[in-house]
C-alpha positions in Angstrom: 6.1 13.6 -7.6 6.5 11.5 -10.5 2.5 9.8 -11.7 2.1 6.1 -10.0 -0.1 3.5 -11.3 -1.8 0.0 -10.2 0.4 -2.4 -12.1 -2.6 -4.6 -12.1 -6.0 -2.2 -12.8 -3.9 0.5 -13.8 -5.5 3.2 -11.4 -3.4 6.3 -9.9 -2.2 5.7 -6.5 -2.2 9.5 -5.4 -2.1 8.3 -1.4 0.9 7.8 0.4 -0.8 5.3 2.8 -0.8 2.7 0.2 2.9 3.4 -1.3 3.5 3.2 2.2 1.7 -0.4 2.6 2.7 -1.5 -0.2 6.6 -1.3 1.5 5.6 -2.4 4.0 3.6 -5.7 3.2 5.8 -6.6 0.2 9.4 -4.6 0.1 10.8 -1.0 1.0 12.7 -1.4 -2.0 9.8 -2.0 -4.6 9.4 -0.1 -7.7 5.6 -1.1 -8.7 2.3 -0.8 -6.7 -0.1 -2.2 -5.7 -3.8 -0.1 -5.1 -5.0 -0.9 -2.3 -8.1 -3.2 -3.4 -5.7 -5.1 -5.7 -2.9 -5.1 -3.2 -5.9 -7.1 -0.9 -6.5 -9.8 -4.1 -2.2 -10.4 -4.2 -1.7 -11.2 -0.6 -5.7 -12.1 -0.1 -6.9 -10.6 2.5 -9.8 -8.2 2.7 -9.5 -4.6 1.9 -10.1 -3.9 6.0 -7.4 -6.0 6.9 -5.0 -3.5 4.5 -6.6 -0.6 6.2 -6.2 -1.9 9.5 -2.3 -2.9 8.8 -2.2 0.6 7.9 -3.1 1.6 10.8 -1.8 -0.4 13.2 1.8 0.5 11.8 0.4 4.2 12.2 0.0 3.4 16.1 3.7 1.8 16.2 5.2 5.1 14.6 6.1 3.7 11.5 7.9 6.1 9.1 6.7 4.8 6.5 3.2 6.4 7.2 4.4 9.3 9.1 
């Protein structure tokens, strides 16, 4: 897999769920990604809100989190 870094802070993204939540909340066709902390800042929410959404989407069977 190609190395992916956060477009805001440069941190390497190694978790598939981080990629999935970016695609789910921003758009499936995006080419750049945020780490969880920067995504929360970008969306104006708490990091825990992002983790809660990931779990919610997993429970719903979302293909981005399989």
